[in-house]
PDB file with one MODEL, atoms N, CA, C and O in Angstrom:
MODEL        1
ATOM      1  N   UNK A   1      85.832  85.626 192.201  1.00  0.00           N
ATOM      2  CA  UNK A   1      86.764  84.758 191.521  1.00  0.00           C
ATOM      3  C   UNK A   1      87.885  85.614 190.943  1.00  0.00           C
ATOM      4  O   UNK A   1      87.652  86.597 190.239  1.00  0.00           O
ATOM      5  N   UNK A   2      89.107  85.206 191.265  1.00  0.00           N
ATOM      6  CA  UNK A   2      90.254  85.990 190.829  1.00  0.00           C
ATOM      7  C   UNK A   2      90.799  85.428 189.521  1.00  0.00           C
ATOM      8  O   UNK A   2      90.865  84.213 189.334  1.00  0.00           O
ATOM      9  N   UNK A   3      91.190  86.330 188.614  1.00  0.00           N
ATOM     10  CA  UNK A   3      91.729  85.958 187.312  1.00  0.00           C
ATOM     11  C   UNK A   3      93.186  85.534 187.480  1.00  0.00           C
ATOM     12  O   UNK A   3      93.917  86.155 188.252  1.00  0.00           O
ATOM     13  N   UNK A   4      93.633  84.469 186.758  1.00  0.00           N
ATOM     14  CA  UNK A   4      95.031  84.037 186.873  1.00  0.00           C
ATOM     15  C   UNK A   4      95.978  85.144 186.406  1.00  0.00           C
ATOM     16  O   UNK A   4      95.628  85.987 185.580  1.00  0.00           O
ATOM     17  N   UNK A   5      97.170  85.110 186.956  1.00  0.00           N
ATOM     18  CA  UNK A   5      98.141  86.140 186.596  1.00  0.00           C
ATOM     19  C   UNK A   5      98.620  85.927 185.160  1.00  0.00           C
ATOM     20  O   UNK A   5      98.484  84.850 184.580  1.00  0.00           O
ATOM     21  N   UNK A   6      99.181  86.995 184.623  1.00  0.00           N
ATOM     22  CA  UNK A   6      99.673  86.949 183.247  1.00  0.00           C
ATOM     23  C   UNK A   6     100.781  85.903 183.114  1.00  0.00           C
ATOM     24  O   UNK A   6     100.838  85.188 182.114  1.00  0.00           O
ATOM     25  N   UNK A   7     101.663  85.809 184.119  1.00  0.00           N
ATOM     26  CA  UNK A   7     102.755  84.836 184.061  1.00  0.00           C
ATOM     27  C   UNK A   7     102.231  83.409 184.003  1.00  0.00           C
ATOM     28  O   UNK A   7     102.742  82.595 183.235  1.00  0.00           O
ATOM     29  N   UNK A   8     101.222  83.097 184.800  1.00  0.00           N
ATOM     30  CA  UNK A   8     100.695  81.724 184.798  1.00  0.00           C
ATOM     31  C   UNK A   8      99.982  81.420 183.482  1.00  0.00           C
ATOM     32  O   UNK A   8     100.032  80.292 182.993  1.00  0.00           O
ATOM     33  N   UNK A   9      99.325  82.417 182.914  1.00  0.00           N
ATOM     34  CA  UNK A   9      98.656  82.205 181.620  1.00  0.00           C
ATOM     35  C   UNK A   9      99.685  81.988 180.514  1.00  0.00           C
ATOM     36  O   UNK A   9      99.505  81.119 179.661  1.00  0.00           O
ATOM     37  N   UNK A  10     100.763  82.774 180.525  1.00  0.00           N
ATOM     38  CA  UNK A  10     101.821  82.607 179.529  1.00  0.00           C
ATOM     39  C   UNK A  10     102.492  81.247 179.716  1.00  0.00           C
ATOM     40  O   UNK A  10     102.778  80.565 178.732  1.00  0.00           O
ATOM     41  N   UNK A  11     102.746  80.848 180.944  1.00  0.00           N
ATOM     42  CA  UNK A  11     103.357  79.550 181.218  1.00  0.00           C
ATOM     43  C   UNK A  11     102.472  78.421 180.702  1.00  0.00           C
ATOM     44  O   UNK A  11     102.966  77.437 180.152  1.00  0.00           O
ATOM     45  N   UNK A  12     101.184  78.566 180.881  1.00  0.00           N
ATOM     46  CA  UNK A  12     100.243  77.560 180.386  1.00  0.00           C
ATOM     47  C   UNK A  12     100.292  77.477 178.860  1.00  0.00           C
ATOM     48  O   UNK A  12     100.304  76.384 178.293  1.00  0.00           O
ATOM     49  N   UNK A  13     100.320  78.628 178.205  1.00  0.00           N
ATOM     50  CA  UNK A  13     100.407  78.645 176.745  1.00  0.00           C
ATOM     51  C   UNK A  13     101.727  78.051 176.249  1.00  0.00           C
ATOM     52  O   UNK A  13     101.749  77.356 175.233  1.00  0.00           O
ATOM     53  N   UNK A  14     102.815  78.318 176.952  1.00  0.00           N
ATOM     54  CA  UNK A  14     104.108  77.751 176.575  1.00  0.00           C
ATOM     55  C   UNK A  14     104.100  76.232 176.712  1.00  0.00           C
ATOM     56  O   UNK A  14     104.686  75.530 175.888  1.00  0.00           O
ATOM     57  N   UNK A  15     103.440  75.726 177.747  1.00  0.00           N
ATOM     58  CA  UNK A  15     103.350  74.275 177.930  1.00  0.00           C
ATOM     59  C   UNK A  15     102.548  73.640 176.801  1.00  0.00           C
ATOM     60  O   UNK A  15     102.907  72.578 176.291  1.00  0.00           O
ATOM     61  N   UNK A  16     101.462  74.299 176.420  1.00  0.00           N
ATOM     62  CA  UNK A  16     100.648  73.797 175.313  1.00  0.00           C
ATOM     63  C   UNK A  16     101.456  73.822 174.024  1.00  0.00           C
ATOM     64  O   UNK A  16     101.394  72.877 173.237  1.00  0.00           O
ATOM     65  N   UNK A  17     102.205  74.883 173.801  1.00  0.00           N
ATOM     66  CA  UNK A  17     103.031  74.990 172.596  1.00  0.00           C
ATOM     67  C   UNK A  17     104.073  73.875 172.548  1.00  0.00           C
ATOM     68  O   UNK A  17     104.304  73.291 171.489  1.00  0.00           O
ATOM     69  N   UNK A  18     104.696  73.578 173.670  1.00  0.00           N
ATOM     70  CA  UNK A  18     105.700  72.517 173.725  1.00  0.00           C
ATOM     71  C   UNK A  18     105.071  71.164 173.409  1.00  0.00           C
ATOM     72  O   UNK A  18     105.659  70.342 172.706  1.00  0.00           O
ATOM     73  N   UNK A  19     103.876  70.944 173.935  1.00  0.00           N
ATOM     74  CA  UNK A  19     103.179  69.684 173.670  1.00  0.00           C
ATOM     75  C   UNK A  19     102.806  69.570 172.189  1.00  0.00           C
ATOM     76  O   UNK A  19     102.932  68.495 171.603  1.00  0.00           O
ATOM     77  N   UNK A  20     102.355  70.651 171.590  1.00  0.00           N
ATOM     78  CA  UNK A  20     102.006  70.646 170.167  1.00  0.00           C
ATOM     79  C   UNK A  20     103.255  70.390 169.328  1.00  0.00           C
ATOM     80  O   UNK A  20     103.210  69.611 168.376  1.00  0.00           O
ATOM     81  N   UNK A  21     104.370  71.039 169.670  1.00  0.00           N
ATOM     82  CA  UNK A  21     105.624  70.819 168.943  1.00  0.00           C
ATOM     83  C   UNK A  21     106.062  69.358 169.026  1.00  0.00           C
ATOM     84  O   UNK A  21     106.530  68.791 168.039  1.00  0.00           O
ATOM     85  N   UNK A  22     105.912  68.757 170.195  1.00  0.00           N
ATOM     86  CA  UNK A  22     106.278  67.350 170.373  1.00  0.00           C
ATOM     87  C   UNK A  22     105.397  66.450 169.510  1.00  0.00           C
ATOM     88  O   UNK A  22     105.893  65.527 168.863  1.00  0.00           O
ATOM     89  N   UNK A  23     104.124  66.712 169.501  1.00  0.00           N
ATOM     90  CA  UNK A  23     103.199  65.902 168.692  1.00  0.00           C
ATOM     91  C   UNK A  23     103.465  66.072 167.199  1.00  0.00           C
ATOM     92  O   UNK A  23     103.445  65.096 166.449  1.00  0.00           O
ATOM     93  N   UNK A  24     103.712  67.299 166.769  1.00  0.00           N
ATOM     94  CA  UNK A  24     104.005  67.532 165.356  1.00  0.00           C
ATOM     95  C   UNK A  24     105.315  66.863 164.947  1.00  0.00           C
ATOM     96  O   UNK A  24     105.426  66.335 163.840  1.00  0.00           O
ATOM     97  N   UNK A  25     106.298  66.885 165.832  1.00  0.00           N
ATOM     98  CA  UNK A  25     107.560  66.195 165.556  1.00  0.00           C
ATOM     99  C   UNK A  25     107.351  64.699 165.405  1.00  0.00           C
ATOM    100  O   UNK A  25     107.951  64.063 164.538  1.00  0.00           O
ATOM    101  N   UNK A  26     106.499  64.143 166.253  1.00  0.00           N
ATOM    102  CA  UNK A  26     106.188  62.717 166.170  1.00  0.00           C
ATOM    103  C   UNK A  26     105.493  62.388 164.849  1.00  0.00           C
ATOM    104  O   UNK A  26     105.808  61.383 164.211  1.00  0.00           O
ATOM    105  N   UNK A  27     104.567  63.219 164.449  1.00  0.00           N
ATOM    106  CA  UNK A  27     103.851  63.008 163.180  1.00  0.00           C
ATOM    107  C   UNK A  27     104.818  63.120 162.012  1.00  0.00           C
ATOM    108  O   UNK A  27     104.757  62.326 161.074  1.00  0.00           O
ATOM    109  N   UNK A  28     105.697  64.087 162.066  1.00  0.00           N
ATOM    110  CA  UNK A  28     106.686  64.272 160.994  1.00  0.00           C
ATOM    111  C   UNK A  28     107.591  63.044 160.869  1.00  0.00           C
ATOM    112  O   UNK A  28     107.886  62.600 159.760  1.00  0.00           O
ATOM    113  N   UNK A  29     108.028  62.498 162.002  1.00  0.00           N
ATOM    114  CA  UNK A  29     108.874  61.302 161.976  1.00  0.00           C
ATOM    115  C   UNK A  29     108.130  60.110 161.380  1.00  0.00           C
ATOM    116  O   UNK A  29     108.697  59.345 160.600  1.00  0.00           O
ATOM    117  N   UNK A  30     106.863  59.956 161.749  1.00  0.00           N
ATOM    118  CA  UNK A  30     106.070  58.847 161.218  1.00  0.00           C
ATOM    119  C   UNK A  30     105.849  59.003 159.721  1.00  0.00           C
ATOM    120  O   UNK A  30     105.896  58.014 158.990  1.00  0.00           O
ATOM    121  N   UNK A  31     105.609  60.214 159.251  1.00  0.00           N
ATOM    122  CA  UNK A  31     105.426  60.441 157.823  1.00  0.00           C
ATOM    123  C   UNK A  31     106.719  60.167 157.045  1.00  0.00           C
ATOM    124  O   UNK A  31     106.677  59.624 155.941  1.00  0.00           O
ATOM    125  N   UNK A  32     107.847  60.539 157.612  1.00  0.00           N
ATOM    126  CA  UNK A  32     109.132  60.273 156.969  1.00  0.00           C
ATOM    127  C   UNK A  32     109.369  58.772 156.861  1.00  0.00           C
ATOM    128  O   UNK A  32     109.822  58.292 155.822  1.00  0.00           O
ATOM    129  N   UNK A  33     109.072  58.033 157.914  1.00  0.00           N
ATOM    130  CA  UNK A  33     109.237  56.574 157.886  1.00  0.00           C
ATOM    131  C   UNK A  33     108.309  55.950 156.847  1.00  0.00           C
ATOM    132  O   UNK A  33     108.709  55.037 156.125  1.00  0.00           O
ATOM    133  N   UNK A  34     107.084  56.434 156.770  1.00  0.00           N
ATOM    134  CA  UNK A  34     106.128  55.921 155.786  1.00  0.00           C
ATOM    135  C   UNK A  34     106.597  56.223 154.369  1.00  0.00           C
ATOM    136  O   UNK A  34     106.477  55.381 153.479  1.00  0.00           O
ATOM    137  N   UNK A  35     107.127  57.412 154.161  1.00  0.00           N
ATOM    138  CA  UNK A  35     107.636  57.795 152.843  1.00  0.00           C
ATOM    139  C   UNK A  35     108.800  56.894 152.432  1.00  0.00           C
ATOM    140  O   UNK A  35     108.869  56.459 151.283  1.00  0.00           O
ATOM    141  N   UNK A  36     109.698  56.617 153.347  1.00  0.00           N
ATOM    142  CA  UNK A  36     110.829  55.736 153.053  1.00  0.00           C
ATOM    143  C   UNK A  36     110.364  54.324 152.722  1.00  0.00           C
ATOM    144  O   UNK A  36     110.898  53.683 151.817  1.00  0.00           O
ATOM    145  N   UNK A  37     109.372  53.845 153.454  1.00  0.00           N
ATOM    146  CA  UNK A  37     108.842  52.502 153.205  1.00  0.00           C
ATOM    147  C   UNK A  37     108.184  52.438 151.829  1.00  0.00           C
ATOM    148  O   UNK A  37     108.381  51.469 151.095  1.00  0.00           O
ATOM    149  N   UNK A  38     107.408  53.458 151.475  1.00  0.00           N
ATOM    150  CA  UNK A  38     106.742  53.475 150.175  1.00  0.00           C
ATOM    151  C   UNK A  38     107.762  53.526 149.045  1.00  0.00           C
ATOM    152  O   UNK A  38     107.581  52.879 148.013  1.00  0.00           O
ATOM    153  N   UNK A  39     108.825  54.286 149.231  1.00  0.00           N
ATOM    154  CA  UNK A  39     109.879  54.379 148.220  1.00  0.00           C
ATOM    155  C   UNK A  39     110.539  53.021 148.020  1.00  0.00           C
ATOM    156  O   UNK A  39     110.803  52.614 146.889  1.00  0.00           O
ATOM    157  N   UNK A  40     110.802  52.329 149.107  1.00  0.00           N
ATOM    158  CA  UNK A  40     111.407  50.998 149.035  1.00  0.00           C
ATOM    159  C   UNK A  40     110.471  50.020 148.348  1.00  0.00           C
ATOM    160  O   UNK A  40     110.909  49.229 147.513  1.00  0.00           O
ATOM    161  N   UNK A  41     109.187  50.062 148.688  1.00  0.00           N
ATOM    162  CA  UNK A  41     108.213  49.179 148.061  1.00  0.00           C
ATOM    163  C   UNK A  41     108.102  49.457 146.566  1.00  0.00           C
ATOM    164  O   UNK A  41     107.937  48.528 145.776  1.00  0.00           O
ATOM    165  N   UNK A  42     108.189  50.714 146.173  1.00  0.00           N
ATOM    166  CA  UNK A  42     108.100  51.061 144.759  1.00  0.00           C
ATOM    167  C   UNK A  42     109.291  50.498 144.003  1.00  0.00           C
ATOM    168  O   UNK A  42     109.124  49.991 142.894  1.00  0.00           O
ATOM    169  N   UNK A  43     110.491  50.575 144.574  1.00  0.00           N
ATOM    170  CA  UNK A  43     111.675  50.017 143.910  1.00  0.00           C
ATOM    171  C   UNK A  43     111.528  48.513 143.714  1.00  0.00           C
ATOM    172  O   UNK A  43     111.892  47.982 142.665  1.00  0.00           O
ATOM    173  N   UNK A  44     110.997  47.826 144.722  1.00  0.00           N
ATOM    174  CA  UNK A  44     110.765  46.387 144.597  1.00  0.00           C
ATOM    175  C   UNK A  44     109.762  46.108 143.483  1.00  0.00           C
ATOM    176  O   UNK A  44     109.961  45.191 142.686  1.00  0.00           O
ATOM    177  N   UNK A  45     108.710  46.873 143.425  1.00  0.00           N
ATOM    178  CA  UNK A  45     107.676  46.670 142.410  1.00  0.00           C
ATOM    179  C   UNK A  45     108.250  46.864 141.014  1.00  0.00           C
ATOM    180  O   UNK A  45     107.984  46.057 140.123  1.00  0.00           O
ATOM    181  N   UNK A  46     109.024  47.908 140.810  1.00  0.00           N
ATOM    182  CA  UNK A  46     109.638  48.157 139.503  1.00  0.00           C
ATOM    183  C   UNK A  46     110.581  47.015 139.137  1.00  0.00           C
ATOM    184  O   UNK A  46     110.594  46.577 137.986  1.00  0.00           O
ATOM    185  N   UNK A  47     111.356  46.532 140.078  1.00  0.00           N
ATOM    186  CA  UNK A  47     112.260  45.412 139.823  1.00  0.00           C
ATOM    187  C   UNK A  47     111.528  44.150 139.419  1.00  0.00           C
ATOM    188  O   UNK A  47     111.960  43.440 138.512  1.00  0.00           O
ATOM    189  N   UNK A  48     110.420  43.868 140.087  1.00  0.00           N
ATOM    190  CA  UNK A  48     109.629  42.682 139.765  1.00  0.00           C
ATOM    191  C   UNK A  48     109.003  42.813 138.386  1.00  0.00           C
ATOM    192  O   UNK A  48     108.992  41.847 137.622  1.00  0.00           O
ATOM    193  N   UNK A  49     108.483  43.986 138.051  1.00  0.00           N
ATOM    194  CA  UNK A  49     107.881  44.193 136.738  1.00  0.00           C
ATOM    195  C   UNK A  49     108.918  44.011 135.638  1.00  0.00           C
ATOM    196  O   UNK A  49     108.643  43.343 134.641  1.00  0.00           O
ATOM    197  N   UNK A  50     110.096  44.587 135.797  1.00  0.00           N
ATOM    198  CA  UNK A  50     111.153  44.459 134.781  1.00  0.00           C
ATOM    199  C   UNK A  50     111.584  43.000 134.645  1.00  0.00           C
ATOM    200  O   UNK A  50     111.754  42.502 133.532  1.00  0.00           O
ATOM    201  N   UNK A  51     111.758  42.320 135.768  1.00  0.00           N
ATOM    202  CA  UNK A  51     112.147  40.909 135.721  1.00  0.00           C
ATOM    203  C   UNK A  51     111.097  40.062 135.016  1.00  0.00           C
ATOM    204  O   UNK A  51     111.439  39.189 134.219  1.00  0.00           O
ATOM    205  N   UNK A  52     109.846  40.306 135.295  1.00  0.00           N
ATOM    206  CA  UNK A  52     108.764  39.564 134.656  1.00  0.00           C
ATOM    207  C   UNK A  52     108.739  39.814 133.152  1.00  0.00           C
ATOM    208  O   UNK A  52     108.568  38.880 132.368  1.00  0.00           O
ATOM    209  N   UNK A  53     108.907  41.063 132.752  1.00  0.00           N
ATOM    210  CA  UNK A  53     108.917  41.380 131.323  1.00  0.00           C
ATOM    211  C   UNK A  53     110.087  40.691 130.620  1.00  0.00           C
ATOM    212  O   UNK A  53     109.907  40.121 129.545  1.00  0.00           O
ATOM    213  N   UNK A  54     111.270  40.736 131.207  1.00  0.00           N
ATOM    214  CA  UNK A  54     112.433  40.085 130.600  1.00  0.00           C
ATOM    215  C   UNK A  54     112.227  38.578 130.489  1.00  0.00           C
ATOM    216  O   UNK A  54     112.537  37.980 129.459  1.00  0.00           O
ATOM    217  N   UNK A  55     111.709  37.972 131.539  1.00  0.00           N
ATOM    218  CA  UNK A  55     111.461  36.530 131.520  1.00  0.00           C
ATOM    219  C   UNK A  55     110.451  36.167 130.436  1.00  0.00           C
ATOM    220  O   UNK A  55     110.629  35.177 129.726  1.00  0.00           O
ATOM    221  N   UNK A  56     109.399  36.958 130.308  1.00  0.00           N
ATOM    222  CA  UNK A  56     108.390  36.707 129.283  1.00  0.00           C
ATOM    223  C   UNK A  56     108.988  36.847 127.892  1.00  0.00           C
ATOM    224  O   UNK A  56     108.727  36.015 127.023  1.00  0.00           O
ATOM    225  N   UNK A  57     109.777  37.872 127.669  1.00  0.00           N
ATOM    226  CA  UNK A  57     110.392  38.080 126.356  1.00  0.00           C
ATOM    227  C   UNK A  57     111.358  36.955 126.013  1.00  0.00           C
ATOM    228  O   UNK A  57     111.379  36.486 124.875  1.00  0.00           O
ATOM    229  N   UNK A  58     112.149  36.519 126.969  1.00  0.00           N
ATOM    230  CA  UNK A  58     113.093  35.423 126.722  1.00  0.00           C
ATOM    231  C   UNK A  58     112.332  34.132 126.421  1.00  0.00           C
ATOM    232  O   UNK A  58     112.706  33.391 125.513  1.00  0.00           O
ATOM    233  N   UNK A  59     111.285  33.865 127.166  1.00  0.00           N
ATOM    234  CA  UNK A  59     110.485  32.658 126.938  1.00  0.00           C
ATOM    235  C   UNK A  59     109.842  32.681 125.560  1.00  0.00           C
ATOM    236  O   UNK A  59     109.891  31.692 124.828  1.00  0.00           O
ATOM    237  N   UNK A  60     109.239  33.813 125.206  1.00  0.00           N
ATOM    238  CA  UNK A  60     108.614  33.918 123.879  1.00  0.00           C
ATOM    239  C   UNK A  60     109.657  33.816 122.772  1.00  0.00           C
ATOM    240  O   UNK A  60     109.415  33.174 121.750  1.00  0.00           O
ATOM    241  N   UNK A  61     110.801  34.437 122.965  1.00  0.00           N
ATOM    242  CA  UNK A  61     111.875  34.345 121.975  1.00  0.00           C
ATOM    243  C   UNK A  61     112.342  32.913 121.791  1.00  0.00           C
ATOM    244  O   UNK A  61     112.574  32.478 120.663  1.00  0.00           O
ATOM    245  N   UNK A  62     112.481  32.182 122.876  1.00  0.00           N
ATOM    246  CA  UNK A  62     112.889  30.783 122.809  1.00  0.00           C
ATOM    247  C   UNK A  62     111.835  29.950 122.087  1.00  0.00           C
ATOM    248  O   UNK A  62     112.178  29.116 121.248  1.00  0.00           O
ATOM    249  N   UNK A  63     110.573  30.160 122.396  1.00  0.00           N
ATOM    250  CA  UNK A  63     109.500  29.409 121.744  1.00  0.00           C
ATOM    251  C   UNK A  63     109.461  29.698 120.238  1.00  0.00           C
ATOM    252  O   UNK A  63     109.246  28.789 119.436  1.00  0.00           O
ATOM    253  N   UNK A  64     109.665  30.945 119.864  1.00  0.00           N
ATOM    254  CA  UNK A  64     109.666  31.299 118.441  1.00  0.00           C
ATOM    255  C   UNK A  64     110.846  30.638 117.731  1.00  0.00           C
ATOM    256  O   UNK A  64     110.691  30.101 116.634  1.00  0.00           O
ATOM    257  N   UNK A  65     112.020  30.677 118.353  1.00  0.00           N
ATOM    258  CA  UNK A  65     113.201  30.060 117.742  1.00  0.00           C
ATOM    259  C   UNK A  65     113.035  28.546 117.617  1.00  0.00           C
ATOM    260  O   UNK A  65     113.456  27.966 116.616  1.00  0.00           O
ATOM    261  N   UNK A  66     112.443  27.911 118.592  1.00  0.00           N
ATOM    262  CA  UNK A  66     112.210  26.462 118.534  1.00  0.00           C
ATOM    263  C   UNK A  66     111.218  26.135 117.435  1.00  0.00           C
ATOM    264  O   UNK A  66     111.399  25.154 116.714  1.00  0.00           O
ATOM    265  N   UNK A  67     110.181  26.929 117.295  1.00  0.00           N
ATOM    266  CA  UNK A  67     109.152  26.707 116.266  1.00  0.00           C
ATOM    267  C   UNK A  67     109.726  26.923 114.873  1.00  0.00           C
ATOM    268  O   UNK A  67     109.381  26.187 113.949  1.00  0.00           O
ATOM    269  N   UNK A  68     110.604  27.926 114.701  1.00  0.00           N
ATOM    270  CA  UNK A  68     111.197  28.223 113.400  1.00  0.00           C
ATOM    271  C   UNK A  68     112.300  27.229 113.042  1.00  0.00           C
ATOM    272  O   UNK A  68     112.535  26.931 111.871  1.00  0.00           O
ATOM    273  N   UNK A  69     112.969  26.727 114.075  1.00  0.00           N
ATOM    274  CA  UNK A  69     114.139  25.869 113.856  1.00  0.00           C
ATOM    275  C   UNK A  69     113.782  24.468 113.611  1.00  0.00           C
ATOM    276  O   UNK A  69     114.663  23.632 113.411  1.00  0.00           O
TER     277      UNK A  69
ENDMDL
END
């Protein structure tokens, strides 16, 4: 059994490296998209919490003023 030449072994390693780089690039893109989505969801959550707090405070303030008045 003859051993493969050095050039063919290096070519094989280069092909594997290219495939790994492609896969890592794909993973990086997916993580970036997920990060952007989470950031957007967090902004929505903060907006909803602030809106709810303001609405509650205004409602309670109105009820107190009606009760006192």
